All heavy atoms as an XYZ file, in Angstrom:
774
protein
N      53.680     42.359     39.939
C      53.623     41.989     41.322
C      54.992     42.021     41.839
O      55.986     41.505     41.195
C      53.003     40.584     41.471
C      53.085     40.030     42.877
S      52.368     38.416     42.970
C      51.180     38.779     44.220
N      55.220     42.556     43.091
C      56.528     42.603     43.703
C      56.556     41.663     44.902
O      55.624     41.578     45.679
C      56.877     44.023     44.199
C      57.057     44.962     42.905
C      56.015     45.714     42.490
C      58.330     45.041     42.342
C      56.240     46.562     41.407
C      58.556     45.861     41.312
C      57.526     46.635     40.809
N      57.733     40.946     45.057
C      57.860     39.987     46.155
C      59.259     39.865     46.416
O      60.156     39.862     45.529
C      57.265     38.677     45.710
C      57.604     37.546     46.641
N      56.951     37.487     47.883
C      58.423     36.582     46.556
C      57.474     36.422     48.552
N      58.299     35.815     47.795
N      59.602     39.713     47.684
C      60.988     39.543     48.108
C      61.043     38.984     49.499
O      60.244     39.323     50.312
C      61.776     40.800     48.089
O      63.134     40.562     48.489
N      61.909     38.100     49.750
C      62.145     37.513     51.113
C      63.251     38.322     51.825
O      63.562     38.058     52.944
C      62.489     36.021     51.057
O      63.627     35.853     50.246
N      63.761     39.284     51.184
C      64.767     40.145     51.810
C      64.206     41.540     52.135
O      63.668     42.227     51.200
C      66.024     40.328     50.841
C      66.707     39.023     50.522
C      66.441     38.422     49.352
C      67.485     38.391     51.475
C      67.119     37.210     49.009
C      68.079     37.176     51.207
C      67.931     36.603     49.938
N      64.227     41.975     53.333
C      63.596     43.232     53.718
C      64.284     44.431     52.888
O      65.465     44.431     52.716
C      63.947     43.384     55.156
C      64.200     41.992     55.632
C      64.799     41.279     54.458
N      63.437     45.300     52.354
C      63.944     46.440     51.585
C      64.314     46.150     50.130
O      64.728     46.992     49.413
N      64.114     44.881     49.720
C      64.486     44.496     48.282
C      63.198     44.060     47.612
O      62.513     43.112     48.067
C      65.537     43.382     48.235
C      65.767     42.977     46.826
C      66.779     43.725     48.964
N      62.882     44.752     46.488
C      61.738     44.434     45.768
C      62.089     43.647     44.474
O      63.073     44.017     43.785
C      61.041     45.665     45.355
N      61.446     42.545     44.278
C      61.702     41.696     43.109
C      60.411     41.585     42.301
O      59.401     41.169     42.895
C      62.271     40.345     43.481
C      62.465     39.412     42.306
C      63.535     40.475     44.362
N      60.489     41.797     41.021
C      59.268     41.648     40.166
C      59.189     40.160     39.778
O      60.148     39.575     39.303
C      59.321     42.497     38.937
C      58.032     42.511     38.141
S      58.037     43.756     36.850
C      57.461     45.122     37.758
N      57.977     39.560     40.000
C      57.729     38.170     39.710
C      56.737     38.173     38.494
O      55.728     38.811     38.489
C      57.052     37.465     40.886
C      56.743     36.039     40.580
C      57.992     37.574     42.086
N      57.132     37.381     37.504
C      56.307     37.273     36.276
C      55.679     35.868     36.259
O      56.417     34.937     36.638
C      57.151     37.457     35.044
C      57.688     38.924     34.903
C      58.936     39.209     35.268
C      56.842     39.887     34.428
C      59.378     40.492     35.214
C      57.325     41.185     34.346
C      58.596     41.530     34.705
N      54.471     35.751     35.767
C      53.905     34.371     35.617
C      54.627     33.597     34.589
O      55.169     34.158     33.597
C      52.434     34.671     35.273
C      52.441     36.014     34.664
C      53.571     36.769     35.300
N      54.696     32.301     34.794
C      55.258     31.446     33.715
C      54.327     31.276     32.575
O      53.110     31.230     32.703
C      55.457     30.003     34.324
C      56.583     29.913     35.319
S      58.176     30.108     34.642
C      58.433     28.708     33.729
N      54.916     31.446     31.329
C      54.163     31.305     30.096
C      54.580     29.923     29.451
O      55.740     29.704     29.219
C      54.392     32.459     29.183
C      53.976     33.762     29.817
C      53.779     32.184     27.862
C      54.350     35.010     29.012
N      53.578     29.097     29.303
C      53.823     27.802     28.641
C      54.189     28.068     27.185
O      53.449     28.646     26.489
C      52.579     26.851     28.787
C      52.610     25.626     27.984
C      53.302     24.562     28.726
C      53.175     23.194     28.052
N      54.275     22.676     27.403
N      55.283     27.440     26.780
C      55.704     27.509     25.394
C      56.084     26.110     24.906
O      56.583     25.272     25.629
C      56.886     28.417     25.220
C      56.578     29.855     25.435
C      57.666     30.731     24.972
C      57.239     32.239     25.178
N      58.289     33.136     24.645
N      55.832     25.890     23.567
C      56.194     24.618     22.947
C      57.643     24.745     22.387
O      58.025     25.886     21.979
C      55.248     24.322     21.757
C      53.889     23.966     22.224
O      53.657     23.579     23.382
O      52.980     24.056     21.426
N      58.336     23.684     22.388
C      59.679     23.614     21.756
C      59.493     23.084     20.355
O      58.739     22.076     20.136
C      60.648     22.805     22.559
O      60.251     21.476     22.682
C      60.935     23.416     23.948
N      60.304     23.585     19.433
C      60.213     23.104     18.061
C      61.623     22.901     17.630
O      62.427     23.809     17.595
C      59.502     24.136     17.172
C      59.482     23.565     15.710
C      58.108     24.388     17.607
N      61.977     21.659     17.193
C      63.283     21.400     16.637
C      63.223     21.996     15.222
O      62.284     21.626     14.420
C      63.602     19.898     16.547
C      63.826     19.296     17.958
O      64.412     19.950     18.786
O      63.321     18.174     18.192
N      64.249     22.818     14.845
C      64.224     23.384     13.502
C      65.569     23.244     12.824
O      66.594     23.090     13.494
C      63.839     24.871     13.602
C      62.444     25.120     14.086
C      64.836     25.663     14.454
N      65.520     23.326     11.500
C      66.672     23.532     10.674
C      66.391     24.745      9.927
O      65.419     24.956      9.193
C      66.880     22.343      9.671
C      68.084     22.614      8.785
C      67.102     21.043     10.446
N      67.311     25.741     10.099
C      67.222     27.073      9.473
C      68.272     27.190      8.417
O      69.426     26.956      8.649
C      67.343     28.199     10.497
C      66.201     28.014     11.588
C      67.291     29.572      9.888
C      66.461     28.908     12.825
N      67.877     27.602      7.221
C      68.810     27.799      6.070
C      69.018     29.263      5.842
O      68.006     29.976      5.630
C      68.235     27.095      4.881
C      68.990     27.283      3.596
C      70.240     26.516      3.502
N      70.670     26.352      2.090
C      71.160     27.387      1.324
N      71.225     28.587      1.792
N      71.535     27.183      0.081
N      70.228     29.729      5.882
C      70.576     31.038      5.438
C      71.335     30.944      4.113
O      71.480     29.855      3.589
C      71.488     31.827      6.482
O      72.783     31.196      6.560
C      70.836     31.804      7.847
N      71.910     31.966      3.567
C      72.625     31.876      2.287
C      73.881     31.047      2.431
O      74.371     30.552      1.492
C      72.942     33.268      1.732
O      73.769     33.932      2.684
N      74.466     31.004      3.588
C      75.784     30.322      3.742
C      75.859     29.301      4.856
O      76.823     28.554      4.997
C      76.904     31.281      3.802
O      76.698     32.089      4.997
N      74.782     29.170      5.693
C      74.776     28.283      6.853
C      73.550     27.395      6.915
O      72.444     27.802      6.416
C      74.959     28.944      8.161
C      76.229     29.637      8.383
C      76.156     31.198      7.977
O      75.043     31.627      7.771
O      77.201     31.787      7.908
N      73.686     26.192      7.480
C      72.557     25.434      7.927
C      72.655     25.469      9.433
O      73.712     25.137     10.041
C      72.709     23.987      7.476
C      71.588     23.066      7.985
C      71.682     21.667      7.475
C      72.476     20.816      8.456
N      72.391     19.421      8.213
N      71.548     25.929     10.103
C      71.517     26.107     11.557
C      70.486     25.155     12.120
O      69.296     25.160     11.734
C      71.162     27.559     11.942
C      72.139     28.500     11.245
C      71.078     27.801     13.388
C      71.786     29.941     11.199
N      70.901     24.283     12.996
C      70.015     23.320     13.713
C      69.934     23.818     15.134
O      70.834     24.155     15.769
C      70.672     21.902     13.700
C      70.748     21.357     12.258
C      71.356     19.918     12.314
O      71.836     19.515     13.361
O      71.256     19.273     11.285
N      68.643     23.777     15.736
C      68.478     24.124     17.052
C      67.018     24.097     17.483
O      66.260     23.391     16.811
N      66.693     24.698     18.535
C      65.304     24.731     19.107
C      64.844     26.114     19.264
O      65.522     27.007     19.698
C      65.411     24.043     20.538
C      65.891     22.605     20.470
C      64.003     24.114     21.116
C      66.186     22.035     21.818
N      63.591     26.284     18.805
C      62.940     27.618     19.084
C      61.734     27.313     19.937
O      61.243     26.266     20.073
C      62.499     28.373     17.737
C      61.524     27.477     16.949
C      63.756     28.671     16.906
C      60.941     28.206     15.774
N      61.266     28.373     20.601
C      60.112     28.286     21.592
C      58.990     29.180     20.973
O      59.287     30.272     20.546
C      60.534     28.791     22.916
C      61.616     27.929     23.473
C      62.972     28.247     23.270
C      61.349     26.778     24.228
C      63.990     27.409     23.808
C      62.369     26.022     24.729
C      63.647     26.298     24.523
O      64.664     25.548     25.090
N      57.829     28.627     21.026
C      56.610     29.435     20.523
C      55.444     29.088     21.439
O      55.412     28.051     22.089
C      56.332     29.074     19.068
C      55.839     27.586     18.840
C      55.410     27.415     17.389
C      54.501     26.178     17.292
N      53.206     26.344     18.019
N      54.513     29.994     21.422
C      53.240     29.789     22.107
C      52.468     28.633     21.487
O      52.508     28.456     20.230
C      52.382     31.053     22.105
C      53.016     32.254     22.878
C      52.115     33.471     22.591
C      53.189     31.966     24.341
N      51.765     27.805     22.318
C      51.056     26.614     21.728
C      50.121     26.916     20.675
O      49.931     26.211     19.754
C      50.431     26.034     22.944
C      51.193     26.528     24.186
C      51.687     27.886     23.729
N      49.432     28.110     20.776
C      48.297     28.363     19.813
C      48.786     29.114     18.525
O      47.994     29.407     17.641
C      47.179     29.123     20.463
C      47.569     30.497     20.942
C      48.280     30.516     22.323
O      48.487     29.524     22.922
O      48.613     31.714     22.761
N      50.114     29.358     18.517
C      50.631     30.089     17.386
C      51.410     29.165     16.429
O      52.289     28.448     16.862
C      51.553     31.249     17.881
C      52.173     32.016     16.743
C      50.768     32.175     18.811
N      51.091     29.324     15.106
C      51.922     28.570     14.163
C      53.267     29.156     13.994
O      53.414     30.423     14.147
C      51.159     28.554     12.818
C      49.792     27.879     12.769
C      49.185     27.916     11.418
N      49.303     29.295     10.811
C      49.145     29.520      9.479
N      48.858     28.457      8.616
N      49.218     30.683      9.013
N      54.235     28.371     13.569
C      55.581     28.864     13.340
C      55.545     29.983     12.275
O      56.193     30.951     12.415
C      56.440     27.701     12.871
C      57.925     27.982     12.579
C      58.632     28.664     13.795
C      58.659     26.785     12.209
N      54.815     29.741     11.216
C      54.713     30.748     10.175
C      54.142     32.081     10.667
O      54.731     33.119     10.399
C      53.829     30.270      9.041
C      53.643     31.190      7.864
C      54.914     31.447      7.149
C      52.551     30.651      6.928
N      53.140     32.033     11.499
C      52.613     33.235     12.090
C      53.593     33.992     13.023
O      53.700     35.181     13.079
C      51.301     33.000     12.851
C      50.192     32.502     11.887
O      50.272     32.878     10.709
O      49.292     31.839     12.343
N      54.289     33.202     13.754
C      55.311     33.696     14.685
C      56.345     34.482     13.904
O      56.877     35.572     14.316
C      55.992     32.588     15.465
C      56.884     33.115     16.536
S      57.696     31.727     17.404
C      59.199     31.572     16.393
N      56.757     33.943     12.786
C      57.826     34.623     11.949
C      57.260     35.858     11.265
O      57.967     36.878     11.238
C      58.367     33.662     10.932
C      59.192     32.529     11.448
C      59.448     31.463     10.413
C      60.505     33.047     12.077
N      56.072     35.839     10.725
C      55.554     36.879      9.946
C      54.816     37.955     10.702
O      54.823     39.137     10.309
C      54.562     36.358      8.850
C      55.290     35.593      7.812
O      56.524     35.778      7.539
N      54.646     34.643      7.191
N      54.201     37.577     11.860
C      53.322     38.576     12.460
C      53.812     39.094     13.884
O      53.156     39.904     14.427
C      51.924     37.954     12.691
C      51.300     37.660     11.348
C      49.895     37.043     11.488
C      49.297     36.719     10.049
N      48.074     36.067     10.152
N      54.873     38.553     14.397
C      55.362     39.054     15.666
C      56.335     40.179     15.479
O      57.057     40.260     14.405
C      56.003     37.941     16.486
O      57.106     37.377     15.767
C      55.055     36.885     16.858
N      56.408     41.055     16.395
C      57.331     42.188     16.359
C      58.770     41.701     16.511
O      59.016     40.744     17.119
C      57.000     43.251     17.439
N      59.641     42.430     16.023
C      61.035     42.102     16.142
C      61.705     41.538     14.874
O      60.972     40.874     14.170
N      62.855     41.863     14.666
C      63.571     41.383     13.489
C      64.461     40.151     13.688
O      65.011     39.696     12.772
C      64.499     42.556     12.980
C      63.727     43.783     12.523
O      62.625     43.645     12.074
O      64.325     44.880     12.740
N      64.428     39.627     14.904
C      65.347     38.509     15.223
C      64.538     37.336     15.783
O      63.553     37.459     16.363
C      66.379     38.944     16.242
C      67.339     39.990     15.699
C      67.052     41.325     15.798
C      68.449     39.612     15.057
C      67.933     42.291     15.279
C      69.352     40.531     14.503
C      69.069     41.870     14.680
N      65.144     36.145     15.475
C      64.619     34.905     16.026
C      65.576     34.263     16.929
O      66.725     34.082     16.583
C      64.355     33.943     14.790
C      63.811     32.528     15.094
C      62.403     32.622     15.736
C      63.797     31.735     13.870
N      65.192     33.976     18.143
C      65.988     33.337     19.179
C      66.090     31.772     18.935
O      64.990     31.191     18.763
C      65.528     33.642     20.562
N      67.194     31.235     19.046
C      67.441     29.796     18.832
C      68.255     29.323     19.989
O      69.377     29.900     20.246
C      68.032     29.508     17.449
C      68.099     27.999     17.222
C      67.317     30.221     16.308
N      67.947     28.097     20.511
C      68.738     27.596     21.595
C      69.320     26.234     21.125
O      68.887     25.614     20.152
C      67.851     27.207     22.822
O      67.269     28.406     23.318
N      70.417     25.759     21.874
C      71.096     24.520     21.560
C      71.430     24.470     20.067
O      71.061     23.522     19.378
C      70.212     23.330     21.971
C      69.916     23.243     23.412
O      70.720     23.802     24.258
N      68.780     22.708     23.822
N      72.299     25.353     19.648
C      72.508     25.624     18.220
C      73.760     24.960     17.735
O      74.840     24.910     18.394
C      72.654     27.175     18.022
C      72.933     27.428     16.528
C      71.416     27.851     18.512
N      73.659     24.402     16.526
C      74.864     23.841     15.737
C      74.732     24.589     14.338
O      73.705     24.514     13.723
C      74.727     22.338     15.575
C      74.914     21.590     16.850
C      74.666     20.049     16.750
N      73.387     19.763     16.136
C      72.249     19.805     16.798
N      72.117     20.185     18.060
N      71.114     19.454     16.178
N      75.888     25.195     14.027
C      75.906     25.929     12.708
C      76.915     25.244     11.802
O      78.077     24.986     12.180
C      76.365     27.423     13.020
C      76.394     28.134     11.669
C      75.351     28.071     13.907
N      76.439     24.956     10.632
C      77.229     24.234      9.645
C      77.466     25.086      8.369
O      76.531     25.831      8.003
C      76.548     22.930      9.108
C      76.270     21.921     10.250
C      75.155     22.030     11.009
C      77.258     20.898     10.532
C      74.866     21.058     12.034
C      76.985     20.021     11.564
C      75.844     20.107     12.333
O      75.596     19.203     13.281
N      78.577     24.871      7.668
C      78.833     25.543      6.419
C      77.917     24.840      5.407
O      77.940     23.581      5.333
C      80.255     25.414      5.994
C      80.565     25.988      4.665
O      80.073     25.536      3.606
N      81.286     27.129      4.675
N      77.139     25.556      4.634
C      76.144     25.026      3.765
C      76.816     24.208      2.559
O      76.293     23.245      2.137
C      75.090     26.003      3.230
C      73.918     25.337      2.621
C      75.718     26.940      2.218
C      73.098     24.555      3.647
N      77.952     24.653      2.109
C      78.634     23.998      1.009
C      79.509     22.757      1.413
O      79.427     21.734      0.694
C      79.614     24.989      0.332
C      78.844     26.132     -0.376
C      79.757     27.031     -1.094
O      80.952     26.798     -1.226
O      79.255     28.137     -1.502
N      80.156     22.829      2.594
C      80.961     21.733      2.922
C      80.312     20.753      3.986
O      80.724     19.666      4.158
C      82.341     22.154      3.542
O      82.046     22.873      4.715
C      83.044     23.118      2.581
N      79.309     21.265      4.660
C      78.747     20.491      5.761
C      79.488     20.462      7.031
O      79.123     19.871      8.033
N      80.688     21.209      7.025
C      81.570     21.265      8.215
C      80.814     22.033      9.351
O      80.324     23.177      9.146
C      82.865     21.910      7.837
C      83.804     21.985      8.974
C      85.106     22.700      8.600
C      85.992     22.922      9.844
N      87.151     23.712      9.602
N      80.910     21.445     10.550
C      80.417     22.161     11.764
C      81.315     23.345     11.994
O      82.545     23.208     12.217
C      80.450     21.204     12.945
C      79.977     21.789     14.209
C      78.474     22.218     14.199
C      80.232     20.813     15.378
N      80.697     24.557     11.951
C      81.410     25.814     12.237
C      81.578     26.063     13.723
O      82.623     26.408     14.239
C      80.852     26.940     11.527
C      80.770     26.848     10.017
C      80.009     27.941      9.378
C      82.090     26.758      9.403
N      80.418     25.951     14.449
C      80.476     26.151     15.904
C      79.121     25.663     16.446
O      78.135     25.432     15.821
C      80.708     27.569     16.267
C      79.706     28.628     15.828
C      78.632     28.966     16.710
C      79.722     29.228     14.586
C      77.663     29.841     16.313
C      78.767     30.135     14.205
C      77.747     30.495     15.040
N      79.165     25.489     17.846
C      77.999     25.197     18.630
C      77.844     26.245     19.730
O      78.963     26.727     20.247
C      78.127     23.825     19.252
C      78.264     22.656     18.264
C      78.377     21.337     18.970
O      77.354     20.921     19.630
O      79.391     20.739     18.880
N      76.696     26.578     20.026
C      76.452     27.490     21.159
C      75.078     27.304     21.771
O      74.199     26.624     21.188
C      76.528     29.008     20.698
O      76.414     29.863     21.725
C      75.489     29.290     19.610
N      74.909     27.682     23.011
C      73.664     27.484     23.700
C      72.525     28.489     23.175
O      71.410     28.144     23.238
C      73.853     27.734     25.257
C      74.619     26.628     25.918
C      73.951     25.254     25.798
O      72.684     25.241     26.027
O      74.553     24.267     25.489
N      73.001     29.594     22.690
C      71.991     30.643     22.249
C      72.518     31.394     21.082
O      73.680     31.828     21.037
C      71.734     31.538     23.489
C      70.688     32.620     23.141
C      69.353     32.290     23.122
C      71.027     33.951     23.007
C      68.370     33.281     22.864
C      70.097     34.954     22.696
C      68.743     34.504     22.660
N      71.554     31.680     20.166
C      71.915     32.471     18.916
C      70.700     33.257     18.549
O      69.583     32.675     18.629
C      72.407     31.527     17.814
C      72.805     32.181     16.499
C      74.102     32.839     16.604
C      72.872     31.091     15.438
N      70.822     34.496     18.122
C      69.751     35.239     17.528
C      70.031     35.414     16.088
O      71.194     35.714     15.681
C      69.461     36.537     18.191
C      68.936     36.367     19.540
C      70.700     37.486     18.289
N      69.048     35.209     15.227
C      69.208     35.287     13.767
C      68.295     36.353     13.230
O      67.138     36.368     13.581
C      68.762     33.903     13.118
C      69.670     32.791     13.675
C      68.915     33.898     11.583
C      69.169     31.375     13.359
N      68.894     37.225     12.363
C      68.121     38.300     11.758
C      67.117     37.577     10.788
O      67.568     36.816      9.906
C      69.003     39.172     11.040
C      68.296     40.395     10.481
O      67.236     40.327      9.892
N      68.830     41.575     10.726
N      65.770     37.777     10.901
C      64.795     37.104     10.129
C      65.046     37.375      8.626
O      64.681     36.501      7.812
C      63.428     37.535     10.506
C      62.965     37.011     11.862
C      61.588     37.584     12.191
C      61.117     37.206     13.539
N      59.755     37.807     13.859
N      65.575     38.485      8.309
C      65.750     38.851      6.845
C      66.865     38.001      6.209
O      66.878     37.922      4.979
C      66.113     40.324      6.674
O      67.416     40.571      7.169
N      67.633     37.257      6.952
C      68.691     36.388      6.412
C      68.220     34.964      6.263
O      68.940     34.095      5.748
C      69.949     36.416      7.305
C      70.631     37.709      7.276
N      71.547     38.041      6.275
C      70.552     38.822      8.048
C      71.970     39.289      6.534
N      71.408     39.757      7.579
N      66.983     34.666      6.723
C      66.449     33.292      6.606
C      65.924     33.007      5.227
O      65.122     33.750      4.752
C      65.364     33.045      7.674
C      66.010     33.184      9.144
C      64.737     31.723      7.505
C      64.972     33.164     10.225
N      66.427     31.918      4.659
C      65.962     31.537      3.369
C      64.716     30.607      3.554
O      63.711     30.747      2.902
C      67.010     30.704      2.536
C      66.510     30.195      1.281
C      68.219     31.653      2.312
N      64.836     29.576      4.422
C      63.729     28.779      4.794
C      63.997     28.119      6.214
O      65.052     28.045      6.671
C      63.352     27.711      3.771
C      64.397     26.676      3.510
N      65.177     26.703      2.399
C      64.829     25.639      4.266
C      66.015     25.685      2.443
N      65.860     25.025      3.552
N      62.895     27.614      6.747
C      62.907     26.899      8.029
C      62.111     25.653      7.887
O      61.045     25.640      7.339
C      62.304     27.710      9.182
C      63.122     28.974      9.431
C      62.218     26.837     10.472
C      62.550     29.798     10.577
N      62.683     24.544      8.369
C      62.054     23.265      8.431
C      61.810     23.005      9.943
O      62.784     22.976     10.698
C      62.796     22.126      7.794
C      63.031     22.464      6.264
C      62.114     20.827      7.956
C      63.956     21.477      5.637
N      60.563     22.828     10.406
C      60.251     22.507     11.732
C      60.040     21.011     11.940
O      59.172     20.454     11.320
N      60.763     20.463     12.967
C      60.588     19.129     13.326
C      61.302     18.072     12.454
O      61.127     16.897     12.620
N      62.103     18.539     11.506
C      62.833     17.601     10.561
C      64.300     17.956     10.478
O      64.663     19.132     10.807
C      62.228     17.686      9.136
C      60.758     17.294      9.206
C      59.819     18.325      9.238
C      60.315     16.035      9.091
C      58.449     17.948      9.291
C      59.017     15.682      9.101
C      58.113     16.617      9.157
O      56.734     16.296      9.216
N      65.087     17.056     10.033
C      66.460     17.366      9.715
C      66.746     17.206      8.252
O      66.216     16.313      7.598
C      67.336     16.363     10.488
O      67.346     16.656     11.840
N      67.598     18.113      7.785
C      68.045     17.924      6.372
C      69.051     16.880      6.228
O      69.809     16.620      7.151
C      68.552     19.344      5.856
C      67.605     20.500      5.730
C      68.414     21.721      5.335
C      66.603     20.214      4.674
N      69.186     16.207      5.021
C      70.210     15.316      4.830
C      71.548     15.969      4.898
O      71.665     17.189      4.686
C      69.926     14.745      3.434
C      68.870     15.536      2.835
C      68.281     16.394      3.927
N      72.578     15.173      5.343
C      73.990     15.708      5.396
C      74.359     16.219      3.994
O      74.030     15.640      2.982
C      74.863     14.661      5.895
C      74.703     14.251      7.310
C      74.870     15.358      8.313
O      75.839     16.193      8.151
O      74.010     15.496      9.206
N      75.132     17.311      4.000
C      75.646     17.934      2.744
C      76.799     17.102      2.311
O      77.645     16.597      2.950
C      76.057     19.377      3.002
C      76.618     19.998      1.752
C      74.903     20.164      3.566
């Protein structure tokens, strides 16, 4: 659907899709990544990782820690992670400090 309040300008409008937020801790070979992922309400986290197209997982409100020292490496609003680098994901929980 196209809509615009400016004459001669077409803007595509998409319907809002309701998504659930999931607090996650993601473990890679060298980092612990804490953040939030978004998923459709009827889709399990496992199914989202295994059955959706794409090689990357989007994470918001991210904190990345060195897995050996526990030192905070950086924080960012948005990060994409290659799914092949994920060792495991814990949804809704925090790991103990290293």
